[in-house]
TIMI-2910 file (N, C-alpha, C, CB; in pm, 1 decimal, decimal comma, always signed):
<rs>
+----------+----------+----------+----------+----------+----------+----------+----------+----------+----------+----------+----------+------+
!      n_x !      n_y !      n_z !     ca_x !     ca_y !     ca_z !      c_x !      c_y !      c_z !     cb_x !     cb_y !     cb_z ! resn !
+----------+----------+----------+----------+----------+----------+----------+----------+----------+----------+----------+----------+------+
!  -1632,0 !   -147,6 !  +3546,1 !  -1491,0 !   -254,7 !  +3461,9 !  -1417,8 !   -144,4 !  +3356,1 !  -1570,6 !   -426,1 !  +3335,0 !  Met !
!  -1267,5 !   -146,9 !  +3422,8 !  -1157,0 !    -89,7 !  +3357,7 !  -1140,7 !   -143,8 !  +3209,1 !  -1032,8 !   -117,4 !  +3441,4 !  Pro !
!  -1112,0 !    -55,4 !  +3159,8 !  -1150,7 !    -76,7 !  +3005,6 !   -995,5 !   -131,5 !  +2931,3 !  -1216,5 !    +97,0 !  +2926,6 !  Ser !
!   -976,2 !   -210,9 !  +2842,0 !   -842,7 !   -278,6 !  +2817,7 !   -774,7 !   -203,3 !  +2692,3 !   -863,9 !   -445,6 !  +2786,3 !  Asp !
!   -666,1 !   -121,7 !  +2758,2 !   -622,5 !    -29,0 !  +2626,0 !   -601,3 !   -128,4 !  +2485,0 !   -456,6 !    +58,0 !  +2663,9 !  Pro !
!   -563,2 !   -249,0 !  +2514,4 !   -518,8 !   -303,0 !  +2350,7 !   -682,6 !   -333,9 !  +2265,6 !   -402,4 !   -495,1 !  +2363,3 !  Asp !
!   -773,1 !   -379,0 !  +2376,0 !   -936,4 !   -381,6 !  +2295,4 !   -945,6 !   -264,0 !  +2257,6 !  -1080,1 !   -415,0 !  +2382,0 !  Leu !
!   -913,3 !   -151,8 !  +2336,0 !   -962,2 !    -22,6 !  +2235,4 !   -918,6 !     +9,5 !  +2154,5 !   -971,6 !    +82,1 !  +2263,9 !  Asp !
!   -759,5 !    -36,5 !  +2127,2 !   -685,5 !    +20,5 !  +2028,7 !   -728,1 !    -86,9 !  +1919,6 !   -522,5 !    +39,5 !  +2063,9 !  Leu !
!   -742,0 !   -185,4 !  +1943,4 !   -835,4 !   -329,1 !  +1861,5 !   -932,1 !   -286,3 !  +1801,9 !   -906,6 !   -447,5 !  +1951,3 !  Arg !
!  -1004,3 !   -191,0 !  +1868,0 !  -1108,9 !   -164,2 !  +1809,7 !  -1141,9 !    -40,5 !  +1747,4 !  -1182,7 !   -189,2 !  +1880,6 !  Gly !
!  -1043,2 !    +43,0 !  +1758,6 !  -1003,2 !   +159,8 !  +1685,9 !   -956,4 !   +101,2 !  +1567,8 !   -900,4 !   +250,2 !  +1753,9 !  Arg !
!   -852,9 !    +14,7 !  +1548,2 !   -801,9 !    -31,5 !  +1414,1 !   -905,4 !    -62,7 !  +1312,9 !   -719,8 !   -151,9 !  +1429,8 !  Leu !
!   -976,4 !   -173,1 !  +1393,1 !  -1104,1 !   -209,8 !  +1309,2 !  -1195,0 !   -111,7 !  +1260,7 !  -1185,8 !   -291,9 !  +1380,1 !  Ile !
!  -1267,5 !    -33,0 !  +1298,8 !  -1337,5 !    +55,1 !  +1277,4 !  -1246,6 !   +166,6 !  +1204,4 !  -1402,8 !    +86,0 !  +1396,9 !  Arg !
!  -1112,1 !   +166,2 !  +1187,5 !  -1049,1 !   +256,7 !  +1075,3 !  -1040,4 !   +188,8 !   +948,9 !   -907,0 !   +304,0 !  +1109,4 !  Gly !
!  -1040,2 !    +30,5 !   +923,6 !  -1056,9 !    -39,6 !   +786,1 !  -1128,5 !    +17,8 !   +695,8 !  -1110,6 !   -159,0 !   +791,6 !  Leu !
!  -1241,4 !    +54,8 !   +730,0 !  -1336,3 !   +138,3 !   +626,3 !  -1262,3 !   +200,9 !   +520,7 !  -1416,8 !   +255,0 !   +695,1 !  Gly !
!  -1224,5 !   +319,7 !   +598,7 !  -1168,9 !   +393,0 !   +537,5 !  -1061,5 !   +389,3 !   +417,9 !  -1142,8 !   +436,2 !   +614,5 !  Ser !
!  -1003,7 !   +256,6 !   +446,1 !   -916,1 !   +182,4 !   +352,5 !   -969,4 !    +66,6 !   +225,4 !   -829,4 !   +108,9 !   +450,1 !  Leu !
!  -1086,7 !   +125,5 !   +164,6 !  -1203,7 !    -14,9 !   +111,0 !  -1143,1 !    +61,4 !    -44,6 !  -1454,1 !    -10,8 !   +167,1 !  Arg !
!  -1019,7 !   +139,1 !    -72,3 !  -1023,9 !   +217,9 !   -225,4 !   -872,9 !   +187,2 !   -202,0 !  -1091,4 !   +413,3 !   -256,5 !  Asp !
!   -748,2 !    +84,2 !    -95,7 !   -620,2 !    +99,4 !   -137,5 !   -595,6 !    -56,4 !   -275,9 !   -510,6 !    +95,0 !    +31,9 !  Met !
!   -502,1 !     -1,3 !   -272,2 !   -457,9 !    -83,9 !   -424,0 !   -327,7 !   -157,5 !   -340,4 !   -397,9 !    +45,7 !   -599,2 !  Leu !
!   -313,6 !   -311,4 !   -379,4 !   -219,6 !   -353,3 !   -383,4 !    -80,7 !   -327,8 !   -488,9 !   -267,7 !   -445,6 !   -376,4 !  Pro !
!    +56,8 !   -376,6 !   -464,6 !   +184,8 !   -369,3 !   -529,0 !   +258,9 !   -270,7 !   -515,5 !   +179,9 !   -380,5 !   -643,2 !  Gly !
!   +364,3 !   -187,4 !   -593,1 !   +398,7 !    -50,2 !   -541,4 !   +442,6 !    +49,6 !   -623,3 !   +490,1 !    -55,9 !   -452,6 !  Ser !
!   +413,1 !   +131,8 !   -626,4 !   +398,5 !   +320,1 !   -690,7 !   +575,2 !   +276,3 !   -807,5 !   +439,0 !   +526,9 !   -474,0 !  Phe !
!   +543,7 !   +287,0 !   -917,3 !   +689,6 !   +344,4 !   -942,9 !   +690,6 !   +387,8 !  -1023,6 !   +792,5 !   +285,1 !   -950,4 !  Val !
!   +767,4 !   +513,7 !  -1003,8 !   +798,3 !   +634,3 !  -1144,8 !   +953,2 !   +590,8 !  -1220,1 !   +820,8 !   +839,9 !  -1067,5 !  Glu !
!   +951,2 !   +591,9 !  -1377,0 !  +1064,5 !   +595,0 !  -1434,0 !  +1076,0 !   +679,7 !  -1490,1 !  +1095,5 !   +517,7 !  -1491,7 !  Arg !
!  +1257,0 !   +732,7 !  -1550,6 !  +1221,8 !   +798,6 !  -1655,6 !  +1273,4 !   +678,7 !  -1769,5 !  +1291,1 !   +955,8 !  -1658,4 !  Lys !
!  +1235,3 !   +756,8 !  -1896,3 !  +1268,2 !   +733,2 !  -2038,0 !  +1249,5 !   +729,4 !  -2153,0 !  +1284,2 !   +684,4 !  -2053,1 !  Arg !
!  +1347,8 !   +715,9 !  -2230,8 !  +1348,8 !   +769,8 !  -2366,5 !  +1207,8 !   +745,6 !  -2418,0 !  +1461,0 !   +701,9 !  -2459,9 !  Ala !
!  +1147,7 !   +833,8 !  -2516,8 !  +1070,8 !   +761,5 !  -2602,5 !  +1090,6 !   +708,9 !  -2722,1 !   +992,3 !   +812,3 !  -2618,6 !  Cys !
!  +1216,7 !   +729,3 !  -2788,4 !  +1246,3 !   +626,0 !  -2934,3 !  +1273,8 !   +720,5 !  -3045,4 !  +1101,0 !   +520,5 !  -2990,0 !  Gly !
!  +1178,0 !   +846,9 !  -2992,7 !  +1169,7 !   +956,2 !  -3132,3 !  +1307,7 !  +1041,1 !  -3175,9 !  +1049,1 !  +1086,7 !  -3096,1 !  Arg !
!  +1366,4 !  +1036,8 !  -3248,3 !  +1483,4 !  +1122,1 !  -3239,0 !  +1498,6 !  +1219,4 !  -3278,2 !  +1566,3 !  +1090,3 !  -3271,3 !  Pro !
!  +1409,5 !  +1301,7 !  -3285,6 !  +1387,2 !  +1432,8 !  -3285,8 !  +1323,1 !  +1470,0 !  -3114,9 !  +1278,6 !  +1464,9 !  -3422,3 !  Asn !
!  +1317,1 !  +1406,4 !  -3057,0 !  +1232,9 !  +1443,6 !  -2894,5 !  +1346,9 !  +1510,1 !  -2871,2 !  +1181,2 !  +1309,4 !  -2757,4 !  Cys !
!  +1285,5 !  +1602,7 !  -2733,4 !  +1395,4 !  +1622,1 !  -2625,0 !  +1452,5 !  +1520,1 !  -2551,7 !  +1354,3 !  +1699,2 !  -2531,3 !  His !
!  +1392,5 !  +1413,2 !  -2528,5 !  +1476,8 !  +1286,7 !  -2451,9 !  +1584,0 !  +1207,9 !  -2541,2 !  +1365,6 !  +1165,7 !  -2400,4 !  Cys !
!  +1565,1 !  +1274,8 !  -2663,0 !  +1706,3 !  +1184,4 !  -2714,2 !  +1817,8 !  +1185,0 !  -2708,9 !  +1729,0 !  +1170,4 !  -2805,5 !  Ala !
!  +1859,8 !  +1271,5 !  -2626,1 !  +2018,6 !  +1343,2 !  -2599,4 !  +2030,3 !  +1222,8 !  -2456,1 !  +2023,9 !  +1579,9 !  -2545,3 !  Asp !
!  +1918,6 !  +1175,2 !  -2405,6 !  +1922,4 !  +1114,6 !  -2318,0 !  +1915,0 !  +1156,1 !  -2188,7 !  +1995,3 !  +1064,3 !  -2336,3 !  Gly !
!  +1931,8 !  +1363,6 !  -2159,9 !  +1910,8 !  +1412,3 !  -2053,8 !  +1806,6 !  +1427,3 !  -1993,9 !  +1947,4 !  +1489,0 !  -2053,7 !  Lys !
!  +1708,6 !  +1466,2 !  -2075,2 !  +1565,9 !  +1515,8 !  -2051,0 !  +1478,8 !  +1306,7 !  -2075,6 !  +1509,6 !  +1689,7 !  -2222,9 !  Gln !
!  +1509,0 !  +1289,4 !  -2007,0 !  +1385,3 !  +1215,8 !  -2006,6 !  +1250,1 !  +1198,0 !  -1979,0 !  +1399,8 !  +1164,0 !  -1976,1 !  Leu !
!  +1103,2 !  +1090,7 !  -2043,0 !  +1010,7 !  +1111,9 !  -1974,3 !   +957,4 !  +1074,6 !  -1858,4 !   +957,7 !  +1102,8 !  -2024,7 !  His !
!   +842,2 !  +1098,0 !  -1796,1 !   +834,2 !  +1049,2 !  -1653,9 !   +728,7 !   +946,8 !  -1655,8 !   +801,3 !  +1164,4 !  -1546,9 !  Thr !
!   +749,3 !   +867,9 !  -1652,9 !   +625,3 !   +730,7 !  -1638,7 !   +626,8 !   +665,4 !  -1516,0 !   +646,8 !   +599,4 !  -1745,3 !  Gln !
!   +465,2 !   +669,7 !  -1477,2 !   +442,8 !   +602,8 !  -1345,6 !   +381,8 !   +502,3 !  -1391,2 !   +368,2 !   +671,9 !  -1235,4 !  Tyr !
!   +416,9 !   +388,0 !  -1344,5 !   +287,1 !   +261,5 !  -1319,7 !   +337,0 !   +183,8 !  -1212,0 !   +254,4 !   +142,9 !  -1459,4 !  Gln !
!   +211,1 !    +85,0 !  -1160,3 !   +183,5 !    -17,9 !  -1077,6 !   +226,8 !    -82,2 !  -1080,7 !   +111,6 !    -62,0 !  -1065,2 !  Ile !
!   +305,3 !   -181,4 !  -1017,4 !   +364,1 !   -290,0 !   -975,0 !   +320,6 !   -382,3 !   -933,5 !   +424,5 !   -276,9 !   -914,2 !  Ser !
!   +236,3 !   -510,8 !   -989,0 !   +171,3 !   -563,0 !   -928,6 !   +147,0 !   -709,3 !   -940,0 !    +92,6 !   -500,7 !   -936,3 !  Val !
!   +170,6 !   -837,5 !   -846,9 !   +145,3 !   -944,7 !   -899,2 !     -7,3 !   -988,4 !   -962,0 !   +187,6 !  -1019,2 !   -806,1 !  Leu !
!    +12,6 !  -1068,7 !  -1061,8 !   -100,6 !  -1125,6 !  -1084,8 !    -98,4 !  -1203,7 !  -1182,2 !   -187,9 !  -1051,1 !  -1097,6 !  Val !
!   -153,4 !  -1332,9 !  -1071,6 !   -138,6 !  -1471,9 !  -1091,7 !    -10,2 !  -1533,4 !  -1053,1 !   -161,2 !  -1499,2 !  -1222,8 !  Glu !
!    +78,9 !  -1460,2 !   -974,9 !   +204,4 !  -1525,8 !   -907,5 !   +268,6 !  -1465,7 !  -1023,1 !   +220,3 !  -1705,4 !   -875,1 !  Gly !
!   +242,2 !  -1363,7 !  -1133,7 !   +373,1 !  -1299,0 !  -1196,8 !   +391,0 !  -1162,1 !  -1218,0 !   +395,5 !  -1345,8 !  -1318,8 !  Gln !
!   +475,6 !  -1076,8 !  -1182,3 !   +456,2 !   -975,1 !  -1189,4 !   +460,7 !   -886,3 !  -1319,6 !   +516,3 !   -950,4 !  -1110,2 !  Pro !
!   +380,7 !   -770,6 !  -1280,7 !   +299,1 !   -713,3 !  -1385,3 !   +266,9 !   -535,9 !  -1373,4 !   +158,1 !   -801,9 !  -1377,6 !  Lys !
!   +295,9 !   -421,9 !  -1473,3 !   +352,3 !   -350,9 !  -1431,9 !   +225,8 !   -254,7 !  -1522,5 !   +513,4 !   -361,9 !  -1443,4 !  Ala !
!   +161,3 !   -174,2 !  -1477,5 !    +45,5 !   -113,2 !  -1536,2 !    +96,0 !    +48,0 !  -1562,0 !    -93,6 !   -131,0 !  -1428,8 !  Phe !
!    +51,8 !    +99,7 !  -1670,0 !   +105,2 !   +217,4 !  -1685,8 !     +3,6 !   +320,3 !  -1594,7 !   +118,4 !   +247,6 !  -1845,7 !  Asn !
!    +16,6 !   +401,7 !  -1550,0 !    -84,4 !   +540,8 !  -1429,8 !    -62,7 !   +604,2 !  -1540,0 !    -19,8 !   +635,2 !  -1247,1 !  Val !
!   -225,2 !   +676,5 !  -1635,1 !   -218,7 !   +812,0 !  -1616,0 !   -151,8 !   +917,2 !  -1571,4 !   -274,6 !   +826,4 !  -1580,4 !  Pro !
!   -105,7 !  +1023,5 !  -1608,3 !    -87,4 !  +1152,7 !  -1485,2 !   -171,7 !  +1199,2 !  -1447,4 !    -26,5 !  +1265,6 !  -1504,2 !  Ala !
!   -288,2 !  +1223,3 !  -1483,1 !   -431,2 !  +1249,6 !  -1366,4 !   -437,7 !  +1212,9 !  -1288,3 !   -545,9 !  +1223,8 !  -1373,9 !  Lys !
!   -386,2 !  +1087,3 !  -1292,7 !   -452,8 !   +955,9 !  -1160,8 !   -312,9 !   +960,2 !  -1003,2 !   -442,2 !   +710,3 !  -1276,5 !  Leu !
!   -223,0 !  +1030,1 !  -1093,5 !    -93,5 !   +983,3 !  -1029,3 !   -124,7 !   +996,1 !   -847,7 !    +51,2 !  +1098,7 !  -1092,3 !  Val !
!   -153,2 !  +1111,9 !   -796,5 !   -163,9 !  +1120,8 !   -666,1 !   -269,8 !  +1037,3 !   -641,1 !   -177,6 !  +1249,9 !   -616,3 !  Glu !
!   -387,9 !  +1006,7 !   -686,3 !   -463,3 !   +886,5 !   -631,4 !   -435,7 !   +770,1 !   -634,3 !   -560,3 !   +873,7 !   -669,2 !  Gln !
!   -367,1 !   +736,0 !   -711,1 !   -341,0 !   +592,2 !   -724,2 !   -250,2 !   +625,4 !   -655,9 !   -320,4 !   +509,9 !   -849,8 !  Val !
!   -150,8 !   +621,8 !   -596,3 !    +12,9 !   +690,6 !   -510,3 !    -61,2 !   +653,6 !   -368,7 !    +70,7 !   +922,0 !   -532,4 !  Arg !
!   -196,1 !   +724,6 !   -321,1 !   -231,7 !   +731,7 !   -207,9 !   -314,5 !   +593,4 !   -204,7 !   -298,7 !   +864,5 !   -177,5 !  Lys !
!   -354,1 !   +515,2 !   -282,5 !   -426,7 !   +417,6 !   -264,3 !   -305,7 !   +328,7 !   -268,7 !   -545,3 !   +399,3 !   -357,8 !  Gln !
!   -245,2 !   +279,2 !   -287,4 !   -118,1 !   +190,0 !   -277,8 !    -74,7 !   +251,7 !   -171,9 !    -10,8 !   +182,1 !   -397,9 !  Val !
!    -38,0 !   +383,1 !    -83,7 !     +0,6 !   +418,7 !    +44,6 !    -97,0 !   +325,6 !   +105,5 !     -6,9 !   +576,1 !    +85,2 !  Glu !
!   -197,6 !   +343,9 !    +85,6 !   -352,2 !   +259,4 !   +206,6 !   -263,1 !   +119,2 !   +241,4 !   -569,9 !   +193,0 !    +86,3 !  Met !
!   -219,2 !    +41,7 !   +132,6 !   -243,2 !   -107,9 !   +182,0 !   -113,6 !   -112,4 !   +278,2 !   -244,3 !   -241,3 !    +44,6 !  Arg !
!    +24,4 !    -18,3 !   +261,4 !    +80,2 !    -31,8 !   +431,3 !    +27,9 !    +22,2 !   +530,7 !   +201,4 !    +15,4 !   +460,6 !  Gly !
!    -91,5 !    +85,1 !   +558,8 !   -158,6 !    +95,9 !   +696,5 !   -219,2 !    +14,1 !   +709,1 !   -230,4 !   +190,0 !   +732,2 !  Arg !
!   -304,2 !    -90,5 !   +608,3 !   -357,8 !   -172,9 !   +620,2 !   -298,3 !   -302,4 !   +701,1 !   -390,6 !   -179,1 !   +514,3 !  Phe !
!   -216,2 !   -303,7 !   +612,8 !    -78,8 !   -409,6 !   +677,1 !    -55,6 !   -390,9 !   +802,7 !    +71,1 !   -387,9 !   +616,5 !  Asp !
!    -15,6 !   -263,3 !   +836,7 !    +59,4 !   -237,1 !   +980,8 !    -75,5 !   -261,6 !  +1095,0 !   +136,9 !    -45,9 !   +991,0 !  Ala !
!   -226,4 !   -200,6 !  +1042,0 !   -336,5 !   -215,6 !  +1099,8 !   -292,2 !   -373,1 !  +1165,2 !   -470,3 !   -195,8 !   +992,2 !  Ala !
!   -310,7 !   -442,6 !  +1036,5 !   -343,6 !   -582,8 !  +1034,6 !   -252,3 !   -624,0 !  +1171,2 !   -299,6 !   -665,3 !   +877,3 !  Ala !
!   -135,5 !   -596,7 !  +1113,4 !     +4,1 !   -687,4 !  +1213,0 !    -38,9 !   -638,1 !  +1384,5 !   +226,0 !   -601,0 !  +1159,5 !  Ala !
!   -103,3 !   -536,7 !  +1377,9 !    -87,7 !   -476,4 !  +1503,2 !   -230,6 !   -547,8 !  +1569,4 !    -77,0 !   -293,1 !  +1494,9 !  Thr !
!   -335,7 !   -553,0 !  +1518,2 !   -438,0 !   -641,2 !  +1536,7 !   -407,2 !   -812,0 !  +1573,2 !   -512,5 !   -624,1 !  +1410,0 !  Ile !
!   -340,9 !   -854,1 !  +1508,1 !   -270,3 !  -1035,6 !  +1534,7 !   -151,3 !   -988,0 !  +1634,2 !   -181,9 !  -1142,0 !  +1350,6 !  Cys !
!   -111,7 !   -881,3 !  +1660,7 !    -24,8 !   -906,2 !  +1742,6 !   -130,0 !   -916,5 !  +1912,4 !   +101,3 !   -778,7 !  +1717,8 !  Gly !
!   -204,2 !   -812,4 !  +1888,4 !   -319,6 !   -791,7 !  +1994,8 !   -383,2 !   -967,4 !  +2070,8 !   -468,9 !   -696,6 !  +1888,4 !  Ile !
!   -442,1 !   -949,7 !  +1930,7 !   -519,0 !  -1123,8 !  +1972,6 !   -378,6 !  -1246,3 !  +2025,3 !   -615,0 !  -1214,3 !  +1770,6 !  Asn !
!   -275,4 !  -1260,6 !  +1938,2 !   -180,4 !  -1341,6 !  +2013,2 !   -156,8 !  -1310,1 !  +2177,6 !    -48,0 !  -1323,9 !  +1938,3 !  Leu !
!    -92,7 !  -1194,6 !  +2201,9 !    -98,8 !  -1184,3 !  +2352,3 !   -241,7 !  -1180,7 !  +2410,5 !    -25,3 !  -1057,0 !  +2397,8 !  Lys !
!   -380,9 !  -1153,2 !  +2381,1 !   -467,2 !  -1213,2 !  +2447,0 !   -473,6 !  -1336,4 !  +2448,5 !   -559,4 !  -1179,0 !  +2423,8 !  Arg !
!   -467,2 !  -1474,6 !  +2347,2 !   -479,4 !  -1586,0 !  +2332,8 !   -328,0 !  -1659,8 !  +2418,5 !   -506,4 !  -1602,7 !  +2175,0 !  Leu !
!   -267,0 !  -1581,3 !  +2427,0 !   -151,6 !  -1611,7 !  +2521,4 !   -169,1 !  -1638,8 !  +2665,6 !    -66,0 !  -1507,9 !  +2518,4 !  Leu !
!   -238,7 !  -1500,2 !  +2711,8 !   -286,4 !  -1451,1 !  +2816,4 !   -384,6 !  -1588,3 !  +2856,9 !   -355,8 !  -1300,4 !  +2787,7 !  Lys !
!   -484,9 !  -1606,4 !  +2795,7 !   -591,0 !  -1676,8 !  +2788,8 !   -540,9 !  -1806,7 !  +2839,2 !   -652,5 !  -1675,7 !  +2656,7 !  Gln !
!   -436,3 !  -1833,9 !  +2743,5 !   -374,2 !  -2005,4 !  +2751,1 !   -288,1 !  -2000,9 !  +2885,4 !   -251,1 !  -2060,5 !  +2595,1 !  Lys !
!   -251,0 !  -1915,1 !  +2944,4 !   -177,1 !  -1860,2 !  +3054,9 !   -284,0 !  -1948,8 !  +3245,8 !   -195,6 !  -1630,2 !  +3018,5 !  Glu !
!   -362,1 !  -1826,5 !  +3190,4 !   -501,5 !  -1808,4 !  +3314,6 !   -512,7 !  -1960,8 !  +3309,0 !   -684,4 !  -1703,1 !  +3263,1 !  Asp !
!   -576,9 !  -2040,5 !  +3269,6 !   -601,9 !  -2196,4 !  +3224,0 !   -539,4 !  -2281,8 !  +3314,9 !   -544,7 !  -2235,3 !  +3079,8 !  Gln !
+----------+----------+----------+----------+----------+----------+----------+----------+----------+----------+----------+----------+------+
</rs>
């Protein structure tokens, strides 16, 4: 029996979802800001501090959470995982729809 490339792709995508188990929702945000201390190097408005945040919806409301510098790369990767998850889910749904329409056609 010949293999169906769509089913092969769907299977690979589904098996790969486990690697995305640490994904995070939302957006990763990098901001520049002044801290407010008058003697700080940022007081002139030129050498601002970098602040990292993750912006998510919590109970339908946008919330921003600060990300410590030591977790920046980890959180950035975890947010990017969500994009890969969404792309895989869209592909799987597209394959399933294509199969449904073909099945409907064959009846």
